[in-house]
Structure formats: structure tokens, C-alpha cells
C-alpha positions, -999 to +999 in steps of 0.1 A: -095+046+084-107+012+094-092-004+063-059+014+068-058+002+104-066-033+094-037-033+069-013-018+095-023-044+121-020-073+096+015-059+086+026-057+123+014-093+129+032-106+099+065-088+107+063-099+143+061-135+133+095-131+117+081-128+082+073-103+055+039-087+049+026-091+013+000-066+000-017-066-034-029-031-044-056-024-069-063+009-085-094+030-085-106+046-053-082+025-032-053+048-043-067+079-027-080+061+004-047+045+012-027+076+004-048+096+028-053+070+056-024+046+057+004+069+069-014+077+101-024+041+106+012+030+102+023+056+128-003+043+152+006+006+150+041-003+163+059-029+143+042-024+109+077-019+094+071-010+058+107-022+049+094-057+055+066-054+029+063-070-004+039-049-025+023-061-057+004-038-080-026-057-093-038-043-126-057-059-154-040-037-180-005-041-193+006-004-196+038+015-187+040+032-153+035+067-168+002+056-185-029+072-169-044+037-163-013+023-145-019+013-109+018+016-100+018+051-116-012+062-097+004+052-063+037+068-073+019+101-082+000+101-049+033+098-030+046+129-049+071+110-069+055+115-103 
């Protein structure tokens, strides 16, 4: 929860300064943690407008999204889109 809150607060600060929030996401255990904790943190922090986010998926492998080792694919599946 502390990491999700930190992300939400940093997003709100970036958006409030008239900008965009950039976030690089890695795979591994971070996928499950953010899928579980970030929605509540975003609801609790006014101004963390996800429409103003630039999200980059950091992955050391060059694989298609449907590959089991794809970071983007892992987040997509956790959101229920896969």
C-alpha cells in the first residue's frame, strides 16, 4: 500500500503542476502488487488523473504482448483484458 500511495501522490503532484506523470513499469511481483493496491490509492488521492499518465513497460525481453514473459501482457491480463 505504501508504494501505491507514493505513486498516486507523485502522479497528483505532476498533474497539478500542469504536466504529465510518467511511470516505468517492470514485471515480476510489481504486477500483482500494483494491480491489488493502486486502484484504492488512486481513489484516495485527488488529482492523480490517470488520463495524464505516460506509462512505459520496461522489459529486458523483446517478446509479443501475448508471450508469457511480456510485461505489458502481464499488466493487461491483471486488468482483465487478456
